[in-house]
Structure formats: structure tokens, C-alpha cells
N, C-alpha and C positions, 0 to 999 in steps of 0.2 A: 225516619231514619233507616228503617229496615229495608226500604226500597233502594236507598243509596248503597247500603252495604251489599245487597244482593247484586247491584249493578257493578260494584267494585269487584266482587267475587267473580262475576262472569268475565270481566276484563282480565283478571288475574289467571283465570282458567284458560283463556285464549293464549296467553304468553307462557303458560306452564309447560316446561320442557323444551322451550325454544332456545337455541343457543344465543349467547349474548351478542355475537357479531351480527346475527339476523335482526335482533332487537335494535342494534345501533343503526343498521342500514335502513330499517323501517322508520326509525325516528328522524334521521338526518338525511336520508337518501334523496328525497325529492328536492328539498332546498339546495343541496349540494349540486344536483344535476342542473337546476335552474342557474345557479351561480356560475357553474362551469360553462354553460351555454353562453351567457352574457359575456363572460371573460373571453371565451373563444371568438365571439363576434367582435369584441373591441380589439382583439389582437389580430383579426383578419383571418383566422383559421376557419371560422364558420361564416359563410357568406350572409351579408345583410339583405334581408328581403327588400327593404326600401331601396338600397343601392342597385340591386339586380333589376327591380321594377323600373327604376329610373333609366337604367341602361337600355332596357327593352323599349321603353317609350321613346328614348332619343333615337334608337335605330328605326323605330316605326315612323317617326316624324321625318327622318332623312329619306327613307324609302318612299314615303308619301310624296315628298317634294320631287323625287326623281320620276315617279309615276305621273305626277301632275304635269311635268315638263314634257314627258313622252306623249301624254294625251293631247296636250296643246299642239305639239308638232303634227300629230295625226289629224287633228281637227283642221289645222291650217292647210294641210295637203288635200284633205277632202274638200274644203272650201274652194281651193284653187281648181281642183278637178271639176267641181260642180260649175264654177264660173265659166270655165273653158267649154264645158258641154252646153251651157246655157247660151254662150256667145255663138257657138257653132250652129245651134238650133234656131237662133234668132234670125228673123227675116227682114227686120227693118233696123235702122240706126237707133230708134227709140227703144226697141227691145234689147239691142246690144248695150245701150246705156244703162238699162235696168239691170242687166246681167253684171255690169261692172260694179254695181252697188251692193252686190252680195258680199257679206262679210262673215 
């Protein structure tokens, strides 16, 4: 029991001389901040991490689709260029037919 009373005395010593408003903030401050954060998030004042992550992912997917389409156009142009170079370099009809099979 003496150990418990010594522990109680040390806790009382920490709060000794501390104004009541500081004690109140220390007691309810963290839960109030957490509650205000979630209230602000549901009201739209504080941005939702999940919503902003979703928006970034949607933008990334759209940009990836655009880049993919651009890459396919470039590949098509290179393929045509290679086919033309191959046909110009071909000496026989068989070689030219092989060049037309380049895809």
C-alpha cells in the first residue's frame, strides 16, 4: 500500500501548482483534437487521405492511357519506317515480301 501512496503522491506533485485550465487541456486535449479532426474530415474541411489518393490514382491511370496511346503511335511509325527501309534495300521480290510481313 505504501508503494501506491508514494505513486499517488508523485502524480500529485507533478500537478501541484499547475493551473486548472492546463490540467483540463492535458486531460481532454488529445481526444478533442482527434474528434475535431474527424468532424472536419466529414465536413470536408480536412481533406480525406483516401479521397486524395484515389484522385491521384485516377489521374495516373488517365495519364498512363495517354502515354500508352502515344507510344503505340511511335511504334507504328517506326515499324512503317523500318518496313520502307527494308523494301528499299531488298533486291528480290521474295525479300520485298518478307519486308511487308514486318509488323
